[in-house]
C-alpha positions, 0 to 999 in steps of 0.5 A: 696280843696280851690278855688285857687287849684281847677282844672279849667274848660278846654276851648273848643278847637278852631282854628284860622288860619292866613296866607298871601296868594297871592290871592284876599280876595274874593277867599280865603273867598269862598274857606273856606266858599263855599262847592263846593270849600271846596271839591276841596282842603280840607284835608292833601293830595289828598284824597276825601272830601265826605261832606262839609256843611257850614252855614256861620253866627255867630252861624252857623255850618260847617262840612267837612268829608274826607278820606286820601290817606291811607283810614283813615276817618276823620270829622271836625266840629264846630261853626262860632264864628265870620264871616267877609266876604272877 
């Protein structure tokens, strides 16, 4: 197989969120980075958040575990690639 037809390495998944919110930047930043705030709102419905951990620094990790109203358990995690407060 030539280099031009070789399968490329798949990129690791990433997530970029862009929204305009009618709220001060400090409150939005805290909602995404403070575990005490994350447990109050994270998830697709009103199911409980059982775990929220953040190490907000470049290279730091985050983990959020939650249950949906139908009982399904989910966990999301990742590494902060860029951190710009507020």
